[in-house]
Z-matrix of the N, CA and C atoms (Angstrom, degrees):
N
C 1 1.389
C 2 1.567 1 110.53
N 3 1.388 2 114.56 1 137.74
C 4 1.447 3 119.94 2 -175.85
C 5 1.555 4 108.56 3 -67.79
N 6 1.335 5 117.12 4 153.18
C 7 1.464 6 123.12 5 176.70
C 8 1.508 7 112.91 6 -61.88
N 9 1.295 8 117.12 7 138.14
C 10 1.492 9 124.35 8 -179.16
C 11 1.585 10 104.77 9 -83.70
N 12 1.345 11 113.26 10 147.34
C 13 1.433 12 120.62 11 177.48
C 14 1.579 13 108.72 12 -136.22
N 15 1.253 14 115.46 13 -174.12
C 16 1.510 15 120.05 14 -178.08
C 17 1.486 16 105.87 15 -143.58
N 18 1.393 17 118.42 16 152.42
C 19 1.488 18 123.12 17 178.89
C 20 1.488 19 109.05 18 -126.11
N 21 1.343 20 114.92 19 162.25
C 22 1.475 21 120.32 20 179.34
C 23 1.554 22 104.00 21 -93.70
N 24 1.434 23 113.12 22 94.54
C 25 1.422 24 122.13 23 -178.18
C 26 1.568 25 110.25 24 -123.14
N 27 1.274 26 122.29 25 173.15
C 28 1.419 27 126.20 26 174.69
C 29 1.493 28 110.30 27 -60.83
N 30 1.372 29 120.99 28 -31.30
C 31 1.449 30 123.51 29 176.89
C 32 1.533 31 107.93 30 -117.16
N 33 1.396 32 113.86 31 145.30
C 34 1.410 33 122.65 32 175.45
C 35 1.499 34 108.11 33 -57.49
N 36 1.276 35 119.59 34 146.30
C 37 1.451 36 124.65 35 -177.09
C 38 1.478 37 119.26 36 -152.96
N 39 1.354 38 113.93 37 168.58
C 40 1.498 39 119.03 38 171.80
C 41 1.553 40 102.47 39 -139.63
N 42 1.230 41 119.45 40 141.99
C 43 1.485 42 127.10 41 -167.66
C 44 1.573 43 110.20 42 -132.05
N 45 1.310 44 113.84 43 139.03
C 46 1.503 45 121.77 44 162.72
C 47 1.452 46 106.33 45 -113.81
N 48 1.287 47 120.02 46 103.97
C 49 1.401 48 127.28 47 179.79
C 50 1.488 49 116.30 48 -76.91
N 51 1.324 50 118.30 49 129.36
C 52 1.523 51 124.15 50 175.46
C 53 1.510 52 105.31 51 -108.35
N 54 1.321 53 115.11 52 -163.46
C 55 1.430 54 124.08 53 179.17
C 56 1.474 55 111.55 54 -74.86
N 57 1.389 56 116.80 55 168.85
C 58 1.456 57 119.77 56 -177.04
C 59 1.532 58 110.33 57 -72.03
N 60 1.284 59 111.73 58 158.19
C 61 1.524 60 120.04 59 176.76
C 62 1.518 61 111.65 60 55.55
N 63 1.216 62 119.25 61 34.00
C 64 1.520 63 120.06 62 177.26
C 65 1.578 64 108.89 63 -106.22
N 66 1.352 65 114.03 64 173.83
C 67 1.436 66 119.92 65 176.98
C 68 1.566 67 108.99 66 -69.43
N 69 1.329 68 115.65 67 159.13
C 70 1.472 69 120.98 68 179.53
C 71 1.528 70 106.07 69 -138.49
N 72 1.427 71 115.43 70 153.22
C 73 1.366 72 123.86 71 173.40
C 74 1.542 73 107.44 72 -131.54
N 75 1.309 74 117.98 73 126.86
C 76 1.415 75 123.34 74 176.96
C 77 1.570 76 111.19 75 -106.95
N 78 1.311 77 118.44 76 133.07
C 79 1.528 78 125.04 77 -171.06
C 80 1.580 79 106.22 78 -108.80
N 81 1.372 80 110.69 79 134.10
C 82 1.441 81 120.61 80 172.20
C 83 1.463 82 109.28 81 -119.09
N 84 1.266 83 116.81 82 115.90
C 85 1.473 84 121.81 83 -175.37
C 86 1.533 85 114.60 84 -77.15
N 87 1.341 86 121.11 85 169.50
C 88 1.395 87 125.44 86 -179.74
C 89 1.518 88 114.81 87 -82.25
N 90 1.397 89 115.86 88 174.11
C 91 1.435 90 120.43 89 179.39
C 92 1.571 91 109.98 90 -60.83
N 93 1.409 92 115.72 91 128.03
C 94 1.465 93 119.01 92 172.55
C 95 1.583 94 110.00 93 91.07
N 96 1.254 95 114.40 94 -8.31
C 97 1.506 96 117.67 95 176.96
C 98 1.548 97 113.88 96 -92.39
N 99 1.376 98 115.44 97 -156.43
C 100 1.370 99 116.24 98 -179.86
C 101 1.556 100 108.97 99 -157.46
N 102 1.299 101 117.76 100 179.18
C 103 1.538 102 118.88 101 -174.66
C 104 1.514 103 113.76 102 -64.87
N 105 1.395 104 116.10 103 -22.39
C 106 1.573 105 118.04 104 177.69
C 107 1.487 106 113.71 105 -66.63
N 108 1.414 107 117.23 106 -24.24
C 109 1.445 108 120.13 107 -175.58
C 110 1.456 109 114.16 108 -58.08
N 111 1.328 110 120.14 109 -73.49
C 112 1.415 111 126.28 110 -175.21
C 113 1.512 112 113.11 111 -70.36
N 114 1.319 113 119.93 112 -21.66
C 115 1.425 114 124.42 113 173.61
C 116 1.462 115 109.93 114 -54.57
N 117 1.387 116 118.33 115 -24.19
C 118 1.391 117 120.65 116 178.90
C 119 1.533 118 116.15 117 -67.90
N 120 1.315 119 113.47 118 -10.45
C 121 1.467 120 120.16 119 177.44
C 122 1.523 121 112.39 120 -80.36
N 123 1.391 122 115.22 121 -14.22
C 124 1.509 123 121.01 122 -171.86
C 125 1.594 124 110.94 123 -49.89
N 126 1.321 125 116.57 124 -43.58
C 127 1.451 126 117.94 125 -172.15
C 128 1.677 127 110.50 126 -62.18
N 129 1.287 128 114.25 127 -16.78
C 130 1.491 129 118.21 128 -178.45
C 131 1.488 130 108.86 129 -81.29
N 132 1.261 131 120.84 130 -10.89
C 133 1.510 132 123.58 131 -178.90
C 134 1.482 133 110.26 132 -103.25
N 135 1.289 134 113.07 133 145.60
C 136 1.521 135 116.14 134 -177.16
C 137 1.413 136 112.86 135 -56.77
N 138 1.414 137 116.83 136 162.78
C 139 1.540 138 119.03 137 -172.35
C 140 1.510 139 106.46 138 -78.53
N 141 1.318 140 123.06 139 -6.54
C 142 1.509 141 116.88 140 175.90
C 143 1.520 142 107.78 141 -97.25
N 144 1.268 143 121.02 142 15.16
C 145 1.496 144 123.55 143 169.64
C 146 1.445 145 110.07 144 -96.48
N 147 1.347 146 120.50 145 129.30
C 148 1.499 147 121.96 146 165.97
C 149 1.558 148 109.80 147 -79.03
N 150 1.286 149 123.03 148 128.26
C 151 1.391 150 128.21 149 176.64
C 152 1.475 151 110.81 150 -109.05
N 153 1.295 152 115.61 151 127.08
C 154 1.463 153 120.00 152 177.63
C 155 1.546 154 111.85 153 -133.39
N 156 1.290 155 113.28 154 122.03
C 157 1.532 156 120.87 155 176.08
C 158 1.478 157 113.45 156 -101.65
N 159 1.355 158 116.84 157 123.45
C 160 1.457 159 123.76 158 -179.88
C 161 1.500 160 110.56 159 -100.85
N 162 1.403 161 116.96 160 148.35
C 163 1.431 162 124.83 161 -177.16
C 164 1.457 163 107.83 162 -112.65
N 165 1.330 164 120.65 163 135.78
C 166 1.439 165 131.91 164 171.35
C 167 1.508 166 109.29 165 -59.08
N 168 1.357 167 117.37 166 161.02
C 169 1.459 168 118.44 167 -176.85
C 170 1.528 169 113.50 168 -112.46
N 171 1.305 170 117.61 169 -0.99
C 172 1.460 171 120.71 170 -179.18
C 173 1.573 172 109.83 171 -95.50
N 174 1.401 173 116.95 172 108.53
C 175 1.515 174 115.27 173 -177.33
C 176 1.528 175 109.38 174 -77.71
N 177 1.361 176 111.93 175 146.97
C 178 1.416 177 121.07 176 179.32
C 179 1.546 178 106.84 177 -136.59
N 180 1.345 179 117.72 178 -166.23
C 181 1.477 180 119.44 179 -176.28
C 182 1.420 181 118.03 180 -61.53
N 183 1.297 182 116.44 181 152.53
C 184 1.472 183 126.75 182 172.72
C 185 1.541 184 112.87 183 57.25
N 186 1.383 185 116.81 184 34.16
C 187 1.465 186 117.40 185 176.97
C 188 1.509 187 114.95 186 78.89
N 189 1.296 188 120.17 187 8.18
C 190 1.474 189 124.60 188 -176.88
C 191 1.629 190 106.39 189 -89.03
N 192 1.275 191 109.75 190 174.14
C 193 1.503 192 120.46 191 -174.92
C 194 1.539 193 111.34 192 -137.35
N 195 1.351 194 113.15 193 149.48
C 196 1.433 195 114.88 194 178.56
C 197 1.578 196 112.51 195 -133.13
N 198 1.243 197 114.52 196 152.68
C 199 1.441 198 121.75 197 178.98
C 200 1.631 199 108.25 198 -85.33
N 201 1.278 200 113.17 199 -20.18
C 202 1.584 201 115.46 200 -179.49
C 203 1.512 202 99.89 201 -167.66
N 204 1.349 203 113.99 202 156.66
C 205 1.431 204 124.49 203 174.12
C 206 1.546 205 108.43 204 -72.50
N 207 1.319 206 117.26 205 153.87
C 208 1.402 207 122.33 206 176.62
C 209 1.484 208 118.57 207 -117.78
N 210 1.323 209 119.60 208 148.79
C 211 1.395 210 119.16 209 173.92
C 212 1.529 211 107.32 210 -97.55
N 213 1.270 212 121.83 211 107.37
C 214 1.531 213 123.71 212 -169.48
C 215 1.570 214 108.66 213 -59.71
N 216 1.372 215 116.65 214 -31.11
C 217 1.448 216 115.38 215 -175.71
C 218 1.512 217 111.99 216 -87.07
N 219 1.272 218 116.44 217 -8.76
C 220 1.569 219 118.80 218 172.44
C 221 1.606 220 108.30 219 -153.82
N 222 1.284 221 117.07 220 85.33
C 223 1.367 222 120.87 221 -179.33
C 224 1.555 223 114.18 222 -64.31
N 225 1.291 224 115.10 223 -18.41
C 226 1.436 225 117.87 224 -179.14
C 227 1.579 226 118.36 225 -74.93
N 228 1.315 227 108.98 226 -13.65
C 229 1.515 228 118.92 227 174.33
C 230 1.415 229 114.96 228 -112.18
N 231 1.266 230 120.01 229 110.48
C 232 1.453 231 122.63 230 -179.53
C 233 1.556 232 111.55 231 -71.37
N 234 1.323 233 119.53 232 124.79
C 235 1.442 234 122.01 233 -179.28
C 236 1.598 235 109.51 234 -65.16
N 237 1.232 236 116.29 235 -36.19
C 238 1.517 237 119.31 236 176.37
C 239 1.471 238 112.65 237 -130.46
N 240 1.310 239 117.52 238 82.11
C 241 1.584 240 117.86 239 -171.96
C 242 1.464 241 106.85 240 -67.29
N 243 1.370 242 125.05 241 -19.79
C 244 1.476 243 121.49 242 174.97
C 245 1.461 244 111.68 243 -60.39
N 246 1.347 245 122.65 244 -22.28
C 247 1.455 246 122.15 245 -179.53
C 248 1.488 247 110.51 246 -69.19
N 249 1.374 248 118.20 247 -35.30
C 250 1.422 249 122.50 248 172.77
C 251 1.470 250 110.78 249 -61.57
N 252 1.303 251 119.66 250 -52.87
C 253 1.519 252 126.62 251 -176.17
C 254 1.551 253 108.51 252 -62.83
N 255 1.349 254 119.23 253 -37.11
C 256 1.448 255 119.45 254 177.69
C 257 1.473 256 110.63 255 -67.56
N 258 1.303 257 119.48 256 -39.00
C 259 1.482 258 120.96 257 175.00
C 260 1.415 259 112.26 258 -70.80
N 261 1.359 260 118.79 259 -37.45
C 262 1.498 261 116.68 260 171.44
C 263 1.465 262 116.58 261 -53.72
N 264 1.367 263 121.08 262 -36.27
C 265 1.385 264 122.33 263 177.55
C 266 1.457 265 110.43 264 -73.25
N 267 1.416 266 119.55 265 -36.18
C 268 1.518 267 119.56 266 178.24
C 269 1.569 268 109.75 267 -68.76
N 270 1.260 269 115.07 268 -34.74
C 271 1.548 270 118.33 269 176.67
C 272 1.513 271 111.56 270 -62.86
N 273 1.365 272 114.31 271 -45.85
C 274 1.457 273 116.02 272 -177.22
C 275 1.454 274 111.79 273 -70.54
N 276 1.426 275 120.34 274 -36.00
C 277 1.405 276 122.54 275 174.38
C 278 1.546 277 112.23 276 -64.22
N 279 1.345 278 119.19 277 -38.48
C 280 1.420 279 121.43 278 177.49
C 281 1.556 280 111.82 279 -66.13
N 282 1.311 281 116.66 280 -37.09
C 283 1.423 282 120.96 281 -179.11
C 284 1.562 283 110.63 282 -69.86
N 285 1.283 284 112.14 283 -41.04
C 286 1.502 285 119.15 284 177.25
C 287 1.533 286 109.47 285 -58.05
N 288 1.329 287 114.63 286 -44.85
C 289 1.546 288 116.21 287 -179.76
C 290 1.494 289 111.28 288 -69.17
N 291 1.354 290 118.25 289 -34.03
C 292 1.500 291 117.53 290 179.30
C 293 1.520 292 111.44 291 -69.59
N 294 1.344 293 115.78 292 -34.73
C 295 1.483 294 117.17 293 178.08
C 296 1.590 295 112.03 294 -55.46
N 297 1.365 296 112.89 295 -39.37
C 298 1.345 297 121.82 296 -178.13
C 299 1.560 298 112.24 297 -80.74
N 300 1.280 299 114.95 298 -48.10
C 301 1.503 300 118.87 299 -179.33
C 302 1.426 301 116.61 300 -63.56
N 303 1.506 302 114.28 301 -40.54
C 304 1.411 303 119.53 302 -176.88
C 305 1.526 304 112.73 303 -99.82
N 306 1.284 305 119.30 304 3.75
C 307 1.434 306 125.14 305 -177.87
C 308 1.526 307 112.17 306 51.00
N 309 1.354 308 112.89 307 57.72
C 310 1.497 309 119.26 308 -178.72
C 311 1.499 310 110.53 309 -82.44
N 312 1.286 311 112.60 310 160.59
C 313 1.558 312 117.82 311 171.04
C 314 1.488 313 108.49 312 -75.19
N 315 1.377 314 115.35 313 115.45
C 316 1.513 315 118.68 314 -173.37
C 317 1.565 316 107.30 315 -63.59
N 318 1.364 317 119.30 316 -24.28
C 319 1.436 318 121.34 317 -169.49
C 320 1.560 319 109.42 318 -91.30
N 321 1.298 320 114.50 319 -0.42
C 322 1.572 321 118.31 320 -176.44
C 323 1.526 322 109.19 321 -133.82
N 324 1.398 323 115.58 322 44.83
C 325 1.476 324 123.52 323 171.96
C 326 1.551 325 107.59 324 -94.50
N 327 1.353 326 113.53 325 121.08
C 328 1.463 327 122.25 326 176.90
C 329 1.400 328 116.19 327 -120.24
N 330 1.312 329 117.91 328 153.97
C 331 1.490 330 126.49 329 -174.58
C 332 1.382 331 113.17 330 -126.63
N 333 1.438 332 121.69 331 124.15
C 334 1.440 333 120.42 332 179.96
C 335 1.594 334 109.36 333 -127.55
N 336 1.252 335 118.20 334 125.05
C 337 1.412 336 119.28 335 -177.07
C 338 1.608 337 110.99 336 -128.92
N 339 1.307 338 113.86 337 149.49
C 340 1.487 339 120.05 338 177.51
C 341 1.539 340 111.07 339 -121.04
N 342 1.378 341 111.29 340 133.44
C 343 1.442 342 119.20 341 -179.47
C 344 1.584 343 113.95 342 59.62
N 345 1.333 344 118.74 343 -116.94
C 346 1.469 345 118.20 344 176.27
C 347 1.560 346 109.62 345 -64.42
N 348 1.315 347 117.25 346 -31.56
C 349 1.474 348 117.00 347 172.29
C 350 1.464 349 115.27 348 -63.47
N 351 1.338 350 114.72 349 -32.52
C 352 1.480 351 119.02 350 176.80
C 353 1.554 352 108.90 351 -63.84
N 354 1.253 353 117.00 352 -39.25
C 355 1.471 354 121.12 353 179.49
C 356 1.526 355 107.02 354 -63.54
N 357 1.286 356 118.55 355 -42.10
C 358 1.526 357 124.25 356 178.89
C 359 1.597 358 104.58 357 -63.33
N 360 1.292 359 121.86 358 -42.39
C 361 1.427 360 122.44 359 -173.89
C 362 1.526 361 106.50 360 -61.32
N 363 1.274 362 119.71 361 -44.69
C 364 1.487 363 124.63 362 -179.59
C 365 1.535 364 108.86 363 -64.01
N 366 1.239 365 115.39 364 -46.04
C 367 1.513 366 120.74 365 -179.71
C 368 1.459 367 108.91 366 -61.97
N 369 1.308 368 120.95 367 -47.63
C 370 1.451 369 124.67 368 -178.91
C 371 1.597 370 108.29 369 -59.53
N 372 1.304 371 116.76 370 -42.90
C 373 1.479 372 119.21 371 -174.74
C 374 1.518 373 107.56 372 -70.30
N 375 1.224 374 120.20 373 -36.20
C 376 1.565 375 122.17 374 179.78
C 377 1.520 376 108.10 375 -69.56
N 378 1.285 377 114.18 376 -43.19
C 379 1.491 378 115.50 377 -170.64
C 380 1.541 379 110.83 378 -81.34
N 381 1.362 380 119.33 379 -35.17
C 382 1.385 381 121.27 380 179.06
C 383 1.509 382 111.30 381 -129.86
N 384 1.378 383 116.64 382 68.40
C 385 1.431 384 119.93 383 -172.55
C 386 1.549 385 115.41 384 -69.84
N 387 1.309 386 115.07 385 -19.61
C 388 1.468 387 119.91 386 177.98
C 389 1.494 388 113.99 387 -68.49
N 390 1.251 389 121.41 388 -20.65
C 391 1.474 390 124.27 389 -167.74
C 392 1.592 391 106.41 390 -90.38
N 393 1.405 392 118.86 391 -30.09
C 394 1.439 393 118.00 392 -169.13
C 395 1.583 394 112.94 393 -103.86
N 396 1.307 395 114.03 394 137.06
C 397 1.506 396 117.40 395 173.50
C 398 1.547 397 107.06 396 -79.31
N 399 1.282 398 116.87 397 -37.22
C 400 1.495 399 117.71 398 -179.45
C 401 1.489 400 109.50 399 -157.07
N 402 1.329 401 117.59 400 162.74
C 403 1.447 402 123.43 401 -179.36
C 404 1.564 403 106.39 402 -132.12
N 405 1.347 404 115.22 403 147.38
C 406 1.427 405 126.49 404 173.03
C 407 1.488 406 111.85 405 -127.41
N 408 1.362 407 116.31 406 122.98
C 409 1.441 408 117.53 407 -177.95
C 410 1.577 409 103.53 408 -126.92
N 411 1.316 410 114.13 409 118.64
C 412 1.453 411 121.98 410 -177.17
C 413 1.592 412 112.05 411 -117.18
N 414 1.282 413 120.09 412 125.04
C 415 1.330 414 130.68 413 -179.52
C 416 1.594 415 108.89 414 53.43
N 417 1.268 416 118.10 415 46.23
C 418 1.370 417 122.51 416 176.74
C 419 1.524 418 119.28 417 -133.94
N 420 1.204 419 121.38 418 -176.22
C 421 1.563 420 125.04 419 179.50
C 422 1.543 421 107.93 420 -158.36
N 423 1.316 422 113.89 421 176.29
C 424 1.481 423 120.02 422 177.19
C 425 1.494 424 112.36 423 -91.18
N 426 1.318 425 121.85 424 114.22
C 427 1.467 426 118.76 425 -171.95
C 428 1.558 427 111.49 426 -98.00
N 429 1.272 428 118.79 427 -1.19
C 430 1.471 429 121.61 428 -178.49
C 431 1.570 430 109.08 429 -102.09
N 432 1.266 431 113.94 430 110.90
C 433 1.506 432 120.04 431 -174.37
C 434 1.496 433 117.27 432 -62.44
N 435 1.424 434 114.57 433 -38.48
C 436 1.437 435 119.58 434 -179.10
C 437 1.532 436 113.18 435 -106.73
N 438 1.344 437 115.66 436 29.18
C 439 1.413 438 120.17 437 174.96
C 440 1.505 439 113.76 438 -55.93
N 441 1.347 440 115.87 439 -40.50
C 442 1.470 441 120.99 440 178.43
C 443 1.468 442 117.35 441 -47.15
N 444 1.418 443 112.24 442 -30.64
C 445 1.455 444 119.20 443 -174.18
C 446 1.562 445 109.33 444 -89.40
N 447 1.333 446 118.20 445 -0.71
C 448 1.456 447 122.68 446 178.87
C 449 1.505 448 113.63 447 -108.10
N 450 1.287 449 119.50 448 5.49
C 451 1.418 450 123.22 449 -175.90
C 452 1.549 451 112.76 450 -120.07
N 453 1.320 452 116.53 451 161.04
C 454 1.435 453 118.20 452 172.64
C 455 1.547 454 109.85 453 -97.32
N 456 1.279 455 115.62 454 102.68
C 457 1.521 456 119.93 455 -168.50
C 458 1.612 457 109.48 456 -70.58
N 459 1.330 458 115.86 457 -11.37
C 460 1.492 459 115.40 458 174.63
C 461 1.542 460 117.56 459 -77.34
N 462 1.359 461 111.44 460 -10.18
C 463 1.452 462 117.99 461 -173.70
C 464 1.621 463 113.02 462 -109.54
N 465 1.257 464 114.29 463 -3.00
C 466 1.406 465 119.82 464 -175.31
C 467 1.519 466 117.23 465 -101.59
N 468 1.302 467 119.30 466 -4.66
C 469 1.470 468 127.55 467 -169.65
C 470 1.538 469 108.06 468 -53.70
N 471 1.401 470 117.05 469 -41.98
C 472 1.463 471 121.00 470 -170.92
C 473 1.484 472 110.09 471 -94.39
N 474 1.246 473 121.03 472 15.42
C 475 1.479 474 122.48 473 179.00
C 476 1.544 475 109.21 474 -64.87
N 477 1.335 476 111.40 475 128.56
C 478 1.463 477 122.65 476 -178.26
C 479 1.526 478 104.24 477 -101.16
N 480 1.371 479 117.51 478 118.89
C 481 1.428 480 119.97 479 179.23
C 482 1.570 481 110.37 480 -141.48
N 483 1.338 482 113.37 481 137.03
C 484 1.487 483 123.86 482 175.63
C 485 1.475 484 103.90 483 -108.30
N 486 1.428 485 117.19 484 124.38
C 487 1.444 486 121.16 485 176.31
C 488 1.607 487 105.02 486 -122.95
N 489 1.319 488 104.12 487 125.90
C 490 1.532 489 112.27 488 176.79
C 491 1.506 490 111.09 489 -128.49
N 492 1.342 491 112.85 490 127.11
C 493 1.549 492 119.01 491 -178.75
C 494 1.477 493 110.63 492 -134.99
N 495 1.336 494 113.36 493 153.81
C 496 1.519 495 123.81 494 -179.24
C 497 1.500 496 109.56 495 -86.83
N 498 1.346 497 115.89 496 125.51
C 499 1.451 498 117.36 497 172.11
C 500 1.473 499 114.66 498 -55.69
N 501 1.364 500 115.68 499 -35.53
C 502 1.488 501 122.49 500 -172.80
C 503 1.575 502 111.63 501 -97.50
N 504 1.331 503 115.73 502 11.07
C 505 1.461 504 119.13 503 -178.76
C 506 1.570 505 111.97 504 -65.65
N 507 1.304 506 119.58 505 122.98
C 508 1.425 507 120.86 506 -178.99
C 509 1.489 508 112.87 507 -98.48
N 510 1.327 509 118.20 508 -14.05
C 511 1.519 510 122.49 509 176.23
C 512 1.543 511 108.25 510 -82.28
N 513 1.314 512 116.10 511 -43.45
C 514 1.499 513 117.96 512 -178.31
C 515 1.629 514 103.01 513 -121.63
N 516 1.347 515 117.52 514 88.21
C 517 1.447 516 120.47 515 -179.20
C 518 1.491 517 110.45 516 -53.96
N 519 1.401 518 114.27 517 145.25
C 520 1.401 519 118.10 518 -171.51
C 521 1.613 520 113.63 519 -63.11
N 522 1.356 521 116.00 520 -23.96
C 523 1.428 522 115.72 521 175.83
C 524 1.509 523 115.86 522 -64.37
N 525 1.329 524 119.22 523 -23.14
C 526 1.421 525 126.45 524 175.64
C 527 1.563 526 107.52 525 -69.77
N 528 1.324 527 115.45 526 -41.72
C 529 1.479 528 118.29 527 175.33
C 530 1.576 529 114.45 528 -64.67
N 531 1.379 530 112.79 529 -37.63
C 532 1.419 531 116.89 530 179.31
C 533 1.469 532 112.30 531 -65.81
N 534 1.381 533 113.76 532 -39.24
C 535 1.523 534 117.93 533 177.70
C 536 1.501 535 111.96 534 -63.95
N 537 1.316 536 117.86 535 -40.36
C 538 1.479 537 120.53 536 -179.10
C 539 1.485 538 111.14 537 -68.54
N 540 1.333 539 114.10 538 -44.26
C 541 1.428 540 117.89 539 175.50
C 542 1.561 541 113.71 540 -55.54
N 543 1.316 542 117.08 541 -48.89
C 544 1.476 543 126.15 542 177.33
C 545 1.469 544 109.12 543 -60.33
N 546 1.370 545 120.23 544 -41.12
C 547 1.406 546 122.51 545 -179.11
C 548 1.496 547 113.07 546 -66.59
N 549 1.369 548 118.38 547 -37.75
C 550 1.427 549 121.45 548 174.16
C 551 1.468 550 115.56 549 -68.44
N 552 1.389 551 116.86 550 -32.76
C 553 1.478 552 121.46 551 171.88
C 554 1.562 553 113.21 552 -64.74
N 555 1.317 554 115.57 553 -32.11
C 556 1.439 555 121.57 554 179.02
C 557 1.483 556 109.87 555 -67.92
N 558 1.352 557 114.63 556 -31.98
C 559 1.489 558 121.92 557 -176.63
C 560 1.462 559 108.00 558 -81.10
N 561 1.370 560 120.80 559 -2.96
C 562 1.400 561 117.21 560 -179.64
C 563 1.515 562 117.70 561 101.15
N 564 1.340 563 117.28 562 0.83
C 565 1.440 564 125.21 563 -174.07
C 566 1.551 565 108.00 564 -98.70
N 567 1.305 566 121.90 565 144.60
C 568 1.378 567 122.34 566 175.73
C 569 1.550 568 111.21 567 -117.17
N 570 1.340 569 114.54 568 90.11
C 571 1.443 570 120.69 569 -176.81
C 572 1.455 571 110.56 570 -66.49
N 573 1.401 572 117.63 571 151.24
C 574 1.458 573 119.56 572 171.50
C 575 1.565 574 101.33 573 -97.57
N 576 1.410 575 112.31 574 102.52
C 577 1.418 576 121.33 575 -165.18
C 578 1.641 577 103.77 576 -103.48
N 579 1.335 578 116.58 577 129.68
C 580 1.489 579 119.31 578 176.60
C 581 1.515 580 109.11 579 -140.18
N 582 1.303 581 112.62 580 145.18
C 583 1.476 582 120.32 581 173.34
C 584 1.505 583 113.84 582 -116.59
N 585 1.362 584 114.80 583 151.72
C 586 1.464 585 120.72 584 -173.93
C 587 1.515 586 108.12 585 -132.96
N 588 1.285 587 115.77 586 152.35
C 589 1.460 588 123.55 587 177.74
C 590 1.477 589 111.77 588 -79.47
N 591 1.295 590 114.06 589 62.96
C 592 1.520 591 122.35 590 -175.46
C 593 1.460 592 112.56 591 -144.96
N 594 1.329 593 115.66 592 167.04
C 595 1.428 594 121.71 593 -178.74
C 596 1.534 595 109.56 594 -94.48
N 597 1.380 596 119.18 595 -143.49
C 598 1.489 597 121.44 596 -174.17
C 599 1.678 598 106.12 597 -85.46
N 600 1.281 599 112.20 598 77.35
C 601 1.578 600 117.70 599 179.42
C 602 1.512 601 108.55 600 -164.69
N 603 1.172 602 117.87 601 176.11
C 604 1.478 603 126.09 602 -179.01
C 605 1.601 604 106.45 603 -107.75
N 606 1.305 605 117.52 604 95.71
C 607 1.399 606 120.31 605 179.98
C 608 1.582 607 111.16 606 -72.87
N 609 1.358 608 115.69 607 164.36
C 610 1.416 609 120.55 608 -172.91
C 611 1.550 610 110.81 609 -61.68
N 612 1.301 611 115.93 610 -40.77
C 613 1.483 612 114.61 611 -176.69
C 614 1.490 613 109.03 612 -68.95
N 615 1.403 614 120.50 613 -29.85
C 616 1.453 615 118.28 614 178.94
C 617 1.507 616 107.06 615 -70.53
N 618 1.316 617 119.62 616 -44.85
C 619 1.425 618 121.16 617 -177.41
C 620 1.461 619 111.64 618 -60.42
N 621 1.363 620 121.39 619 -42.96
C 622 1.478 621 126.59 620 171.73
C 623 1.554 622 111.49 621 -49.63
N 624 1.419 623 111.96 622 -49.76
C 625 1.399 624 117.58 623 -174.02
C 626 1.556 625 108.54 624 -64.06
N 627 1.340 626 113.74 625 -41.97
C 628 1.486 627 120.70 626 179.42
C 629 1.530 628 110.50 627 -54.45
N 630 1.324 629 115.59 628 -57.06
C 631 1.432 630 123.49 629 -174.93
C 632 1.643 631 110.05 630 -57.64
N 633 1.265 632 111.35 631 -50.26
C 634 1.502 633 113.62 632 175.97
C 635 1.612 634 114.06 633 -58.07
N 636 1.258 635 112.60 634 -44.48
C 637 1.511 636 115.84 635 177.02
C 638 1.444 637 110.35 636 -61.44
N 639 1.339 638 123.59 637 -48.58
C 640 1.388 639 125.20 638 -175.32
C 641 1.528 640 112.79 639 -64.57
N 642 1.374 641 114.77 640 -35.18
C 643 1.504 642 114.31 641 177.24
C 644 1.505 643 110.63 642 -70.53
N 645 1.344 644 116.91 643 -30.66
C 646 1.450 645 117.69 644 177.62
C 647 1.538 646 113.28 645 -71.95
N 648 1.359 647 117.36 646 -33.72
C 649 1.426 648 119.39 647 177.36
C 650 1.550 649 112.26 648 -75.76
N 651 1.340 650 115.83 649 -5.79
C 652 1.473 651 112.62 650 -176.24
C 653 1.648 652 107.48 651 -127.25
N 654 1.264 653 110.77 652 24.80
C 655 1.501 654 115.05 653 171.79
C 656 1.504 655 115.21 654 -66.54
């Protein structure tokens, strides 16, 4: 595995740099985790892919980080949705800088998020569809009720998104995933939606499906 590095970006990060003009994958961790978490997926990507893991900026317990505060009694409703939108801007700014600093292929920028990071992946894709070649949202859902009013629906029709959720997930019940999938379809997007016999995690069969799907999207 190539040596990890870091860059001076709006968000703290860890990077596995590949060659110039190659595809890239940006990772967004879940609530209470950090940039080291999904960076562990880097070895599953070909050596010519640049892998960048970004870290949220809201500190929470035990040294973890969050993209937005949660309401434990109702995770479907974000107490402060502006925190998602603020992070969306920081993520996009970080990616823009990476494209220039690392000489990435602008047409092969991909975003993968888990749990709360999956929510951010969808939000980023809807708010800035021109930046991303494809999106992956695992064990997540859309937490902003009026997001449809904040996007340009004419520009998102060709959004490519893989959604993977666990049927046994107790943190993000499967009906939240169904509602998000259906909401995207109503916006004119056709997500590649898949379910797995798993809990709040990324099982091997899901990871294999994601890698195959991403390679196909970046041929």
